[in-house]
C-alpha positions as CSV (number, residue, x, y, z in Angstrom):
1,M,38.4,-38.6,0.3
2,T,36.0,-35.8,1.1
3,A,33.7,-34.6,-1.7
4,N,33.2,-31.0,-2.3
5,V,29.7,-29.9,-1.6
6,V,28.4,-26.9,-3.4
7,D,26.2,-24.6,-1.3
8,R,22.8,-24.4,-2.9
9,P,19.4,-23.1,-1.9
10,V,17.7,-25.6,0.3
11,R,13.9,-25.9,0.2
12,P,12.7,-25.7,3.8
13,A,11.2,-28.9,5.3
14,P,7.5,-28.8,6.3
15,G,8.3,-28.5,10.0
16,S,11.2,-26.1,9.7
17,G,11.3,-22.6,11.1
18,T,10.9,-21.0,7.7
19,G,8.5,-23.4,6.1
20,F,5.1,-22.3,4.9
21,R,3.2,-24.0,7.7
22,A,5.6,-22.7,10.3
23,V,5.1,-19.1,9.0
24,V,1.4,-19.5,9.1
25,G,1.5,-21.0,12.5
26,R,3.6,-18.1,13.9
27,I,1.2,-15.5,12.4
28,R,-1.8,-17.4,13.8
29,R,-0.3,-17.3,17.3
30,D,0.0,-13.5,17.1
31,R,-3.5,-12.3,17.9
32,W,-2.9,-8.8,16.7
33,A,-1.7,-10.2,13.3
34,V,-4.9,-12.2,13.1
35,V,-7.1,-9.2,13.9
36,S,-5.2,-7.1,11.4
37,A,-5.7,-9.7,8.7
38,V,-9.4,-9.8,9.5
39,V,-9.6,-6.0,9.3
40,I,-7.9,-6.0,5.9
41,A,-10.1,-8.7,4.6
42,V,-13.2,-6.8,5.7
43,F,-12.0,-3.6,4.0
44,V,-11.2,-5.6,0.8
45,V,-14.7,-7.2,0.8
46,V,-16.3,-3.7,1.4
47,A,-14.3,-2.3,-1.5
48,L,-15.2,-5.1,-3.9
49,A,-18.9,-5.2,-2.8
50,A,-19.3,-1.4,-2.6
51,P,-22.1,-1.2,-5.3
52,L,-24.0,-4.0,-3.6
53,I,-23.6,-2.5,-0.1
54,A,-24.8,0.9,-1.4
55,R,-27.8,-0.8,-3.2
56,I,-28.7,-2.5,0.1
57,S,-28.5,0.7,2.0
58,G,-30.5,2.5,-0.6
59,Q,-27.8,5.2,-1.1
60,D,-25.1,6.0,-3.5
61,P,-22.1,8.4,-3.2
62,Y,-23.2,10.6,-6.1
63,G,-26.7,11.4,-4.9
64,Y,-27.3,14.9,-3.5
65,H,-29.8,15.2,-0.6
66,V,-30.3,18.9,-0.2
67,D,-33.4,18.2,1.8
68,A,-31.1,16.8,4.6
69,L,-29.3,20.2,4.9
70,N,-30.3,23.3,6.7
71,D,-30.1,26.8,5.3
72,F,-26.4,27.0,6.3
73,G,-25.4,23.9,4.4
74,A,-25.0,21.8,7.5
75,P,-26.9,18.5,8.0
76,R,-30.1,18.7,9.9
77,G,-30.1,17.0,13.2
78,P,-27.2,16.0,15.6
79,L,-24.2,13.8,14.9
80,G,-23.8,15.0,11.3
81,G,-27.3,14.1,10.3
82,M,-27.1,10.4,11.3
83,S,-30.4,8.6,10.9
84,A,-31.8,5.3,9.8
85,Q,-31.6,6.5,6.2
86,H,-28.1,8.0,6.5
87,L,-26.1,5.7,8.8
88,F,-23.0,7.9,8.9
89,G,-24.8,11.1,8.3
90,V,-24.4,13.3,5.2
91,E,-21.7,15.4,3.8
92,P,-21.9,19.2,4.5
93,L,-22.9,21.5,1.6
94,T,-23.7,18.5,-0.8
95,G,-25.8,16.2,1.3
96,R,-24.2,13.1,-0.1
97,D,-24.5,10.0,2.0
98,L,-21.4,9.6,4.1
99,F,-21.8,5.8,4.5
100,A,-21.7,5.4,0.7
101,I,-18.8,7.8,0.4
102,V,-16.7,5.8,3.0
103,T,-17.7,2.5,1.3
104,Y,-16.7,3.6,-2.2
105,G,-13.7,5.4,-0.7
106,A,-12.3,2.0,0.2
107,R,-12.2,1.2,-3.5
108,T,-10.3,4.4,-4.2
109,S,-7.8,4.2,-1.3
110,L,-7.1,0.4,-1.5
111,G,-7.1,0.3,-5.3
112,I,-4.6,3.2,-5.6
113,G,-2.6,1.9,-2.7
114,L,-2.2,-1.6,-4.1
115,A,-1.6,-0.4,-7.7
116,A,1.0,2.1,-6.6
117,T,2.7,-0.6,-4.5
118,V,2.9,-2.9,-7.5
119,V,4.4,-0.1,-9.6
120,S,7.1,0.7,-7.0
121,L,7.9,-2.9,-6.4
122,V,8.3,-3.7,-10.1
123,I,10.7,-0.8,-10.6
124,G,12.4,-1.2,-7.2
125,V,13.0,-4.9,-7.5
126,L,14.3,-4.6,-11.1
127,V,16.7,-1.8,-10.2
128,G,17.8,-3.4,-6.9
129,V,18.4,-6.9,-8.3
130,T,20.3,-5.7,-11.4
131,T,22.4,-3.1,-9.6
132,G,23.4,-5.6,-6.8
133,F,24.1,-8.4,-9.3
134,F,25.7,-6.5,-12.2
135,G,27.7,-4.0,-10.2
136,G,30.2,-1.7,-11.9
137,W,29.3,1.6,-13.4
138,Y,25.7,0.6,-13.7
139,D,25.5,0.1,-9.9
140,R,27.3,3.4,-9.3
141,V,25.1,5.5,-11.6
142,L,21.8,4.1,-10.3
143,S,22.9,4.3,-6.7
144,R,23.5,8.0,-7.2
145,V,20.0,8.3,-8.8
146,V,18.5,6.6,-5.7
147,D,20.4,9.0,-3.4
148,V,19.0,12.0,-5.4
149,M,15.5,10.5,-5.3
150,F,15.7,10.2,-1.5
151,G,16.7,13.9,-1.2
152,F,14.0,15.1,-3.7
153,P,10.9,16.8,-2.2
154,S,8.6,14.2,-3.6
155,L,5.4,15.6,-2.1
156,V,6.0,19.0,-3.6
157,F,6.6,17.4,-7.0
158,M,3.5,15.2,-6.7
159,I,1.4,18.2,-6.0
160,A,2.9,20.2,-8.9
161,L,2.6,17.3,-11.3
162,T,-1.0,16.4,-10.5
163,A,-1.9,20.0,-10.8
164,I,-0.4,20.7,-14.2
165,V,-1.3,17.5,-16.0
166,P,-4.3,18.0,-18.4
167,T,-7.6,17.1,-16.9
168,S,-8.2,14.6,-19.8
169,F,-5.7,12.3,-18.3
170,P,-7.4,9.9,-15.8
171,K,-6.6,11.2,-12.4
172,P,-6.5,7.8,-10.6
173,V,-4.0,6.5,-13.1
174,L,-1.9,9.6,-12.7
175,V,-1.9,9.3,-8.9
176,V,-0.9,5.7,-9.1
177,L,2.0,6.4,-11.4
178,V,3.3,9.4,-9.4
179,I,3.1,7.7,-6.0
180,G,4.5,4.4,-7.3
181,F,7.4,6.2,-9.1
182,F,8.5,8.0,-5.9
183,G,8.2,4.8,-3.9
184,W,10.7,2.6,-5.7
185,P,14.0,4.0,-4.4
186,A,13.4,2.5,-0.9
187,V,12.6,-0.9,-2.4
188,A,15.6,-0.8,-4.7
189,R,18.0,0.0,-1.8
190,V,16.7,-3.0,0.3
191,I,16.7,-5.4,-2.6
192,R,20.2,-4.3,-3.7
193,G,21.5,-5.0,-0.2
194,Q,20.0,-8.5,-0.2
195,T,21.3,-9.2,-3.7
196,L,24.8,-8.2,-2.7
197,S,24.7,-10.9,-0.1
198,L,23.1,-13.5,-2.3
199,R,25.5,-13.1,-5.2
200,E,28.4,-14.3,-3.0
201,R,26.6,-17.6,-2.2
202,N,28.3,-20.7,-3.7
203,Y,25.2,-21.8,-5.7
204,V,25.1,-18.4,-7.5
205,V,28.9,-18.5,-8.1
206,A,28.7,-22.1,-9.3
207,S,25.8,-21.3,-11.7
208,T,27.7,-18.4,-13.2
209,A,30.9,-20.4,-13.5
210,M,28.9,-23.2,-15.3
211,G,27.9,-20.7,-18.0
212,A,24.4,-19.8,-16.8
213,G,23.2,-16.4,-18.2
214,R,22.8,-13.4,-15.9
215,W,19.1,-13.2,-16.3
216,H,18.8,-17.0,-15.8
217,V,20.6,-16.6,-12.5
218,I,18.4,-13.7,-11.5
219,R,15.2,-15.5,-12.4
220,T,16.1,-18.9,-10.9
221,Q,18.5,-18.2,-8.1
222,L,18.0,-14.6,-6.8
223,L,14.3,-13.8,-7.1
224,P,13.1,-17.0,-5.3
225,N,15.4,-16.2,-2.4
226,L,14.2,-12.6,-2.4
227,A,10.5,-13.5,-2.4
228,A,10.1,-13.2,1.4
229,T,11.8,-9.8,1.5
230,I,9.6,-8.6,-1.4
231,T,6.4,-9.9,0.3
232,V,7.2,-8.2,3.6
233,Y,8.2,-4.9,2.0
234,A,5.0,-4.9,-0.1
235,T,2.9,-5.4,3.0
236,I,4.6,-2.6,4.8
237,S,4.6,-0.3,1.7
238,I,0.8,-0.4,1.1
239,P,-0.2,1.8,4.1
240,S,2.3,4.5,3.0
241,M,0.9,4.4,-0.5
242,I,-2.6,4.7,0.9
243,G,-1.5,7.6,3.1
244,A,0.1,9.3,0.1
245,E,-3.1,9.1,-1.9
246,A,-5.1,10.4,1.1
247,A,-2.6,13.3,1.5
248,L,-2.9,14.3,-2.2
249,S,-6.7,14.1,-2.0
250,F,-6.6,16.1,1.3
251,L,-4.7,18.8,-0.6
252,A,-7.3,18.7,-3.4
253,V,-4.8,17.5,-6.0
254,G,-5.7,13.8,-5.9
255,V,-8.7,12.1,-7.5
256,T,-11.2,14.6,-8.8
257,P,-14.6,15.2,-7.3
258,P,-17.1,13.7,-7.0
259,T,-15.0,10.5,-6.9
260,P,-15.3,9.2,-3.2
261,S,-12.0,9.5,-1.4
262,W,-11.2,9.2,2.3
263,G,-8.5,11.9,2.1
264,R,-10.7,14.4,0.4
265,S,-13.5,13.7,2.9
266,I,-11.1,14.3,5.7
267,G,-10.0,17.5,4.1
268,D,-13.6,18.7,3.6
269,A,-14.4,17.8,7.2
270,V,-11.6,19.8,8.7
271,G,-13.5,23.0,8.0
272,W,-16.5,21.7,9.9
273,V,-14.8,20.3,12.9
274,Q,-15.9,23.1,15.2
275,T,-19.4,22.8,13.9
276,D,-19.7,19.1,14.2
277,P,-16.7,16.7,14.4
278,M,-18.7,13.7,13.4
279,Y,-17.9,14.4,9.7
280,L,-14.3,13.6,10.4
281,V,-14.8,10.4,12.4
282,F,-15.8,7.8,9.9
283,P,-13.4,8.5,7.0
284,G,-10.6,9.2,9.5
285,A,-11.3,6.0,11.4
286,A,-11.4,4.0,8.1
287,L,-8.0,5.4,7.0
288,F,-6.5,4.8,10.4
289,L,-7.7,1.2,10.8
290,V,-6.6,0.0,7.3
291,T,-3.1,1.6,7.6
292,L,-2.6,0.3,11.1
293,A,-3.8,-3.2,10.1
294,F,-1.3,-3.3,7.2
295,N,1.5,-2.1,9.4
296,V,0.8,-4.7,12.2
297,L,0.4,-7.5,9.6
298,G,3.6,-6.5,7.9
299,D,5.6,-6.5,11.2
300,A,4.2,-9.9,12.0
301,L,5.0,-11.3,8.6
302,R,8.5,-10.0,8.8
303,D,9.0,-11.7,12.2
304,A,7.4,-14.9,11.0
305,L,9.7,-15.1,8.0
306,D,12.8,-14.4,9.9
307,P,14.3,-17.7,10.9
308,R,16.4,-16.0,13.7
309,G,13.3,-14.5,15.3
310,G,11.6,-16.0,18.3
311,T,8.2,-15.6,19.8
312,R,7.2,-11.9,19.9
């Protein structure tokens, strides 16, 4: 007599292809993923230790050094006024130390990028799991909402909203909410597709048949099996959130001056490119490196968590 075996989530063995050690091993074998992780770690340390780094360098992003500017508002000396006192030079017109601005700008860009990613993930995962699992009219209505959100000119709305909100409202919080809100539809669509597949598994059907509540099934059966997808999507979403913040600051509707921001520094530097392109190099390089590192690490993490994937 053959016993019926209920399909259930199996915890991977330590040496299996999807185990934690196997995933870490795959990432460690990818030299670009390791380099990307190191770059991200360096930027995180710089963001956290920005006040200490500024104190060691003897500069701060809010100090105006008009003596470092000539009569036309441009820094004295070549390469944007680079010197032992100002490692990256100084900002045109204001004379603020560019090294301190880039250092503190890491706090703004990474902080807003990470916070906006959390907002979009919370909304997107909640909508995606519930629509995929509950189905019915709820799924149909929210699916249409997601379709509308995809076709909505989000950047135009971001610019309009950040421009009309009262100045008393904290601008970094507003930027996080706006960017995070327009980022959740993509997350919801991916999570919904995964949930539609998982809800047909025998262990989910068996739990429901045995009287388990819907939220209990979501919490104990679906979310643990969606953790890998959520982790990968979070890693890939962070650079787009950082880029969105930089775009808003570039258009002068992001965080308000004199808060350091890579995007606004790039926007200010564009008008001085023909005079001296060095103003654009350091904030542009910082933004490029951190977004590239997150993208490469996200791709490596996705491949490492895919049990069907081989060596890249």
